[in-house]
C-alpha positions in Angstrom: 104.6 112.8 102.2 107.5 114.9 101.8 107.9 116.5 98.5 111.1 116.2 96.2 112.0 117.9 93.2 114.8 118.3 91.0 116.1 120.8 88.5 119.1 121.3 85.5 117.5 124.6 84.1 118.8 127.2 81.4 117.2 130.2 83.8 117.3 130.6 87.6 116.2 128.0 89.2 115.5 128.7 92.6 112.3 130.9 91.8 111.1 127.2 90.0 112.0 124.9 92.4 109.9 127.0 94.9 107.1 126.9 92.9 107.2 123.0 92.0 107.3 122.8 96.2 104.1 125.0 96.2 102.2 122.2 94.4 103.6 119.4 96.1 102.6 121.2 99.3 99.5 118.9 99.3 101.0 115.9 100.5 101.2 117.9 103.9 104.7 119.9 105.3 106.3 120.8 108.1 109.7 123.1 106.7 111.0 123.6 103.3 114.2 124.6 101.9 116.4 124.6 98.7 119.6 124.5 97.7 121.4 125.7 94.1 124.9 125.4 92.8 126.4 129.1 91.9 129.4 129.8 89.7 130.7 125.8 91.6 129.4 126.9 94.7 127.0 124.7 96.1 124.7 126.8 98.9 121.5 126.5 100.3 118.1 128.1 102.2 115.8 126.5 104.7 112.3 127.6 106.7 110.4 126.3 109.0 106.5 126.4 108.3 104.5 127.6 104.9 106.3 128.1 101.8 106.0 131.2 102.0 108.6 131.5 104.9 110.8 129.8 102.5 109.8 132.6 99.8 110.6 135.7 102.4 113.4 134.4 103.5 114.7 133.5 99.2 113.6 137.8 98.8 115.9 138.8 102.1 118.8 136.0 101.1 118.3 135.5 97.8 119.7 131.7 95.8 120.8 132.7 92.4 122.4 129.4 90.0 120.8 127.1 87.2 120.8 123.9 89.0 118.9 122.6 92.4 116.5 120.9 94.3 113.9 121.1 96.9 112.2 119.7 99.8 108.7 120.0 101.9 109.5 118.0 104.5 107.3 115.9 106.9 108.9 115.4 110.1 109.7 111.5 111.1 113.5 111.7 112.7 113.8 114.8 115.2 111.4 118.1 115.7 110.5 120.3 112.5 113.3 123.3 112.9 115.3 124.2 110.6 118.2 123.0 111.4 116.6 119.5 110.8 114.7 120.7 107.4 116.3 119.9 104.2 118.2 119.7 101.7 120.9 118.3 104.3 124.4 119.3 103.0 127.4 118.2 104.4 130.8 119.1 102.6 130.3 118.9 99.1 127.3 117.0 99.1 123.5 118.1 99.7 120.8 115.7 99.3 116.9 115.7 100.0 115.4 112.5 100.9 111.1 110.9 101.3 111.7 107.9 103.5 113.3 106.1 106.4 116.5 105.2 106.5 115.5 102.4 108.9 119.9 101.6 109.6 120.2 104.9 110.4 121.6 104.7 113.4 124.7 102.0 112.7 125.4 104.4 110.3 126.2 107.0 112.6 128.0 104.7 114.9 130.1 104.5 112.0 130.4 107.6 110.5 131.2 108.6 114.6 134.3 106.4 114.8 135.5 107.9 111.4 135.3 111.2 113.3 131.7 112.9 111.4 130.0 114.6 113.5 126.6 115.5 113.4 124.2 118.4 113.0 120.9 117.7 112.9 118.5 114.0 114.4 117.7 112.5 111.1 118.4 109.6 109.7 119.3 111.9 105.9 121.8 113.4 107.8 123.6 110.4 106.9 122.6 110.0 103.8 124.8 112.9 103.7 128.1 112.5 105.7 128.0 108.8 104.2 128.5 110.0 100.5 131.3 112.5 101.2 132.9 110.3 103.7 133.4 108.4 100.5 133.8 111.3 98.2 136.8 111.6 100.7 137.8 108.5 99.8 138.4 109.5 96.6 135.5 108.8 94.8 133.8 110.9 92.3 130.0 112.3 93.2 128.0 109.2 91.2 130.2 106.4 92.5 130.1 108.0 95.8 126.1 108.0 95.8 126.4 104.4 94.4 128.4 103.2 97.4 126.4 105.6 100.2 122.9 103.5 97.9 124.5 99.9 99.0 124.7 101.2 102.8 121.4 101.9 102.9 118.0 99.9 104.8 114.8 101.3 104.5 113.0 102.8 102.0 113.9 106.2 99.9 113.6 108.9 97.2 116.9 110.6 96.6 118.2 113.2 95.3 121.8 114.8 95.7 123.1 117.7 94.3 127.5 118.2 94.1 129.9 121.4 94.5 131.4 122.3 91.5 129.0 119.6 89.1 126.0 121.9 87.8 125.2 119.4 85.1 124.8 116.6 87.9 122.1 115.1 89.7 121.7 111.8 91.1 118.2 110.1 91.7 117.2 106.5 93.3 114.2 105.2 94.4 113.3 102.1 97.2 109.8 101.9 98.6 108.7 105.4 97.7 108.1 107.0 94.5 110.2 109.5 92.3 109.9 111.1 88.3 112.4 112.5 85.9 111.2 114.9 84.1 112.7 115.1 80.1 112.7 119.2 79.0 114.1 121.4 75.8 118.1 121.4 77.2 116.8 121.3 81.1 116.1 117.6 83.2 114.0 117.7 86.4 113.3 115.1 88.9 110.0 115.1 90.8 108.1 113.3 93.1 105.3 112.9 91.4 103.9 114.4 88.2 101.8 117.1 89.6 105.7 118.6 90.6 106.5 118.0 87.8 103.8 119.3 85.1 104.4 123.2 84.0 107.8 122.5 83.3 107.1 119.1 81.2 104.6 116.6 80.0 107.3 113.5 79.2 107.7 111.9 82.4 110.1 108.7 83.1 109.3 106.7 86.2 111.9 104.8 88.2 111.4 101.4 89.8 112.3 99.8 92.6 116.2 100.0 93.0 116.5 102.3 90.0 119.1 104.5 90.2 119.2 107.3 87.7 122.4 109.6 86.4 120.3 113.4 85.7 122.3 115.7 82.8 120.6 117.9 80.7 121.1 116.0 78.1 119.4 112.9 79.0 119.1 110.7 82.0 121.2 107.0 82.4 118.9 104.7 84.5 120.2 101.8 86.6 118.2 99.5 87.6 118.7 97.4 91.3 121.3 95.3 90.2 123.7 97.6 88.5 122.1 97.3 84.5 121.4 99.5 82.3 117.3 99.8 82.3 115.5 101.0 80.1 112.1 102.4 81.7 109.6 104.2 79.2 109.2 107.9 79.2 105.5 109.0 78.8 103.7 111.2 77.8 101.1 112.7 80.9 97.9 115.1 79.9 97.9 117.8 81.9 94.4 118.7 82.7 94.9 115.7 85.0 97.8 117.5 86.8 95.4 121.0 87.2 95.7 122.7 91.6 93.9 125.2 90.6 90.3 125.4 93.4 87.8 127.0 89.8 86.5 129.3 91.9 85.9 127.7 95.2 87.4 128.9 98.6 89.3 125.2 99.4 90.5 122.2 96.8 88.3 120.2 99.0 84.6 122.3 98.9 86.3 122.0 94.9 86.3 117.8 95.0 83.3 117.3 97.7 81.6 119.8 94.6 83.1 117.2 91.3 82.1 114.4 92.8 78.9 113.2 90.7 81.0 114.4 87.4 84.0 112.1 88.0 81.6 109.8 89.5 79.5 110.0 86.4 83.7 109.9 84.6 83.9 106.3 86.6 81.1 104.3 85.4 81.1 105.6 81.6 84.3 103.7 81.8 83.3 101.1 83.1 79.6 100.2 82.2 78.2 99.0 79.1 76.7 101.9 75.9 73.0 100.0 77.3 74.3 100.2 80.9 73.5 96.7 81.6 76.3 95.2 81.6 80.5 95.8 83.7 82.9 95.7 81.3 86.2 95.4 82.6 89.7 95.4 80.8 90.5 92.1 81.6 87.5 89.7 80.7 89.9 86.4 82.5 88.5 87.9 86.1 86.0 85.4 86.8 85.1 85.5 90.5 83.4 82.1 90.7 86.9 80.4 90.8 87.4 82.1 93.7 86.5 81.3 97.8 87.4 84.2 98.9 88.5 87.6 98.5 91.0 90.0 100.9 90.5 93.3 100.6 93.6 95.1 102.3 94.3 99.3 103.2 94.8 102.3 105.3 93.3 105.9 106.7 89.4 105.9 103.7 90.5 103.4 101.5 90.0 100.7 104.6 86.2 102.7 105.4 85.6 101.8 101.5 87.5 98.8 102.1 84.6 97.5 104.9 81.4 99.1 103.5 83.1 96.5 100.1 82.4 93.2 102.5 79.3 94.2 102.9 78.5 94.2 99.4 80.5 91.3 98.6 79.0 88.6 101.5 75.6 90.2 100.6 75.4 90.1 96.9 78.2 87.8 96.1 78.1 85.4 98.9 81.7 86.1 98.3 83.1 85.5 101.9 85.4 89.0 102.6 88.8 89.7 105.1 89.5 92.8 105.4 92.7 94.2 106.9 94.9 97.7 107.7 97.5 97.1 105.9 99.9 98.1 108.1 98.8 95.4 110.5 98.4 92.4 107.9 102.0 91.9 106.9 103.4 92.0 110.4 100.4 89.1 111.0 101.2 87.4 108.2 98.2 85.6 107.3 97.1 82.2 105.5 96.6 83.0 101.9 94.3 80.2 101.3 94.0 78.8 97.7 91.2 80.1 95.3 91.7 83.5 97.5 92.2 87.0 95.5 94.0 89.9 97.8 92.7 93.2 96.8 95.0 96.8 97.6 93.1 100.2 97.7 94.8 103.3 97.6 94.3 106.4 96.4 98.2 107.5 95.7 99.2 103.6 94.5 102.5 104.3 97.0 101.1 104.1 100.4 103.7 102.5 101.7 102.2 99.5 103.5 99.8 99.2 101.3 102.4 97.9 99.1 104.3 96.3 101.3 101.2 94.1 101.8 100.8 93.2 98.5 104.5 92.3 98.2 103.5 90.2 100.6 100.1 88.5 98.7 102.8 88.1 95.2 102.9 84.9 94.9 100.7 83.4 97.9 97.1 84.6 96.2 95.7 83.9 92.7 95.2 86.8 91.6 96.9 90.3 93.2 93.8 93.3 92.1 94.7 96.7 93.4 92.1 100.1 93.1 93.8 102.9 92.4 93.8 106.8 91.5 97.2 106.7 89.9 97.5 104.5 86.6 102.1 104.6 86.7 101.4 103.7 90.4 104.1 101.3 92.5 101.1 99.3 93.5 98.9 99.6 89.9 102.2 98.6 88.3 102.9 95.5 90.3 98.8 93.8 90.5 97.6 92.0 88.0 95.0 94.0 88.0 94.5 98.2 88.2 91.5 98.9 88.4 91.8 103.7 87.6 89.0 105.2 89.5 89.2 108.2 87.1 88.6 110.6 90.5 91.1 113.0 88.1 94.0 115.0 90.8 92.6 114.9 94.8 94.9 117.9 96.4 93.2 117.8 99.8 94.5 115.6 102.1 90.9 114.9 103.7 89.9 112.6 100.7 86.6 113.2 99.0 85.8 112.2 95.4 88.9 109.6 95.9 86.7 107.5 98.2 83.6 107.6 96.6 85.2 106.6 93.4 87.1 104.1 95.5 83.3 102.8 96.8 82.0 103.0 93.5 84.2 100.5 91.9 83.9 98.3 94.4 80.5 98.2 94.3 81.0 97.8 90.6 82.8 94.6 91.6 80.9 93.3 93.5 78.1 93.5 91.2 79.9 91.7 88.5 81.2 88.9 91.3 76.9 88.2 92.5 77.0 88.0 88.8 80.0 85.3 87.6 78.8 83.3 90.8 75.5 82.9 89.7 74.0 85.1 92.5 72.4 87.3 90.8 70.1 87.1 87.2 70.9 89.5 84.1 67.7 91.3 84.6 68.5 91.8 87.6 72.3 93.3 88.0 70.6 95.4 85.3 68.5 97.2 88.2 71.4 97.2 90.1 73.5 99.1 88.0 69.7 101.6 87.6 70.8 102.5 91.5 74.2 103.1 90.5 73.2 105.4 87.4 71.1 107.4 89.9 74.1 108.3 92.1 75.9 111.8 90.0 72.0 112.7 90.1 71.4 112.0 93.5 74.5 114.0 94.5 73.2 117.1 92.9 70.3 117.2 94.7 72.9 116.5 97.7 75.0 118.7 97.3 72.0 121.5 97.3 71.1 121.4 100.3 74.6 122.3 101.0 73.8 125.3 103.5 71.6 123.2 105.8 74.9 121.3 106.7 76.6 124.8 106.4 73.7 125.6 109.8 74.5 122.6 111.3 77.9 122.4 111.1 78.0 126.2 112.9 76.3 124.1 115.7 79.1 121.1 115.4 81.8 123.3 115.6 81.3 124.7 119.7 81.9 120.5 119.9 84.2 119.2 121.7 84.1 115.4 121.2 81.2 113.6 119.2 80.0 110.4 118.2 78.9 108.8 114.5 76.6 105.9 114.5 75.7 103.9 111.3 74.1 99.8 111.2 75.4 97.8 108.4 77.0 99.5 105.7 75.9 102.8 107.3 78.2 101.5 110.0 81.9 102.0 107.9 80.7 105.3 106.8 79.9 106.1 110.7 84.0 105.3 110.7 84.2 107.7 108.2 82.6 110.7 109.0 84.4 110.6 112.3 87.9 110.1 110.6 86.4 113.4 108.2 85.7 115.7 111.4 89.2 114.9 113.3 90.8 114.6 110.8 90.3 118.7 109.8 88.3 120.6 112.4 90.4 118.6 115.0 87.3 117.5 117.6 87.5 114.9 118.7 84.8 112.6 117.4 84.6 108.3 117.2 82.4 106.2 115.2 81.1 102.6 115.9 78.1 100.7 115.4 75.0 101.8 116.2 74.6 98.2 118.1 77.7 98.9 120.2 76.6 101.9 121.9 75.9 100.5 125.2 78.3 98.7 125.1 80.8 101.5 126.4 80.4 104.4 124.8 77.0 105.4 125.8 79.2 106.1 129.1 80.0 109.6 127.4 77.0 110.9 127.0 75.9 113.9 127.9 74.1 117.4 126.7 77.9 118.8 125.4 77.8 115.7 123.2 76.8 115.9 119.7 75.4 112.2 118.2 75.4 112.1 114.6 73.3 109.5 113.0 73.8 107.9 109.6 70.4 106.4 109.4 68.4 105.8 106.0 64.6 104.6 106.7 65.9 101.1 105.8 65.5 97.4 107.1 67.5 98.4 110.1 66.3 101.7 111.1 63.8 100.9 113.7 66.8 99.2 115.8 68.9 102.7 114.6 66.2 104.7 116.1 65.8 102.7 119.2 69.8 104.0 119.7 69.6 107.3 119.3 66.2 107.6 121.9 68.9 105.8 124.4 71.0 108.9 123.5 68.0 111.7 123.8 67.1 109.7 127.6 70.5 110.9 128.9 70.7 114.0 127.1 72.5 113.8 124.2 72.1 115.7 121.1 71.7 113.6 118.0 72.1 115.1 114.2 70.2 112.6 112.0 71.1 112.1 108.5 68.7 110.3 107.2 65.9 110.1 104.1 62.6 111.6 104.2 61.5 108.9 105.0 63.3 108.3 107.9 62.7 112.0 108.8 59.1 111.3 109.3 59.7 108.3 112.0 61.8 110.1 113.7 61.3 111.7 117.2 60.5 114.4 118.1 63.6 114.7 120.7 66.0 114.8 117.5 68.2 117.9 117.5 69.2 118.3 114.1 68.4 116.5 110.9 69.6 116.4 107.8 68.0 114.9 104.9 69.5 113.1 101.8 67.1 112.2 98.6 65.8 108.2 98.6 68.2 105.7 97.1 68.9 101.9 96.8 70.2 100.6 99.9 72.9 99.3 98.3 74.3 102.9 97.4 72.9 104.5 100.3 77.0 104.2 101.5 78.3 106.6 98.3 75.4 109.0 99.3 76.1 109.2 102.6 80.0 110.3 102.0 78.9 113.2 101.0 77.0 114.4 104.3 79.9 112.8 106.2 82.3 115.0 103.9 80.4 118.3 103.8 79.9 118.5 108.5 82.9 118.0 108.5 84.4 120.5 105.9 81.6 123.4 107.2 82.8 122.6 110.9 86.7 122.9 109.8 85.4 126.3 108.5 83.8 127.2 110.9 86.5 126.8 113.3 89.1 128.0 111.2 91.2 126.0 110.5 94.1 125.1 107.5 91.2 122.4 105.7 93.5 121.2 103.0 96.4 120.8 104.8 95.5 119.9 108.5 98.0 119.7 110.9 100.6 116.7 111.7 98.8 114.7 108.3 100.2 114.1 105.0 98.2 113.3 101.5 100.7 110.6 100.3 101.4 108.2 103.7 105.0 106.5 101.5 106.2 105.6 104.7 105.5 103.0 107.3 
């Protein structure tokens, strides 16, 4: 969520900090700030709102110095104002923080008893005050920071900067990701590799409980037990960290348009050369040895899991449980023998999903994950991590990551069907042929973007909307509603079509558009009945269907959007594009911030 950057440089560091923070804007934030050391003195600048406000402030009140830290804040404790913005400073120490300090109330009470005053409403201020307290007791900066870390409960990524220490950063992580960048006579700290990509391609990822002491000559890392730790330095591929819009107005538009390409990339990695078989890095994964599969995720990834439940159960006859990660761990569910647990996360750092994985460690037969970040915590802690090959996704509303997640889940379901004898080799090859057709079908759908734009101009006039779908398209109705509300701020809800008469139909009137996701499949006639119920009450039906469905639909349909014919098995993946295009064009018509919608963050690293 929040973005962290730290630099020990050889040039003026303030511009570098701001540019690095710009690369972290995709995470979502409501304030920003930097702190530097100049001639031994620690100083900072903070501003509410977008980074341009911080840049303007620095024009009038510049900060000099070749060492500094920066932060973009997504508010958890305390309103988004200058006082609560990071970096937080207490005497000789400044700190930036991602996460939540769960015992901050106890720490505040202890600090208050010792006479310390508070200037903010945040949990992070306690970290700075506690470090200052230990320094006042005579401890040096590094020791004071480590003593502070020992007192903290919760999740954090932290970076400390100290008065009079222009060649020192202390960084630590517990629950929230943090990386160290290696330069030539320079060193860097960042929330992820994207922030550091223009500065270095050599990255060391901190592991859970690590503390790093960083100077311009290198880094010393100790683990959760205080022992020296040798963490691997990796070379990142710069093309994976590109954040340009490639001529598109928004990152979301670019990422929608990239889906045929990235889906093709994923298929090339997971299919055999002849396209008739599925090739995984771990040939030991045998679904015949499993009796049950548990899928866990949050947000859009959760809807991907709901879709996969249909695939695994219908084609592989494998029972599936699907859980929202934030509920799973606190429900403390039993994990029966011969159960595998599969975790889906774009960032691989989603706090609730990571906690659920750790709950299943030692309980489930195998821990599997589907991620877009191969070096993430979820990937590293899984028995088998399956990358989705979507490339960097900047837009907060997930698009290409969602469809790539769906493709990998479908391939797993097809492998499960073959492993369990529910599908012959020829049947598998036939279904894989349908999967391989997806990039071409996506291109055909994207060519009809102008039709979606025109429909969205009318949708933008609504205050509320319903999305309906049956069978495998029910999760897509949920996803379509989520996308619309995320970026256009139109209140939208998704329902299984059969649930319409069990409550939502009370909302139908002439101002209520109802988006129906309905290919001409075995369930289409039942969906038409639900559409008639809507139209009989004056509701406006926006039907997303194929050519056959459009021909059978009643004349009373308000708007039709045609999607190419496809195998019903892959329809949820193809129909994701209409959901995305409707949301995108509606948001553009309303003039909202498409890539950085209010109150949302790309990588949710707090519970």
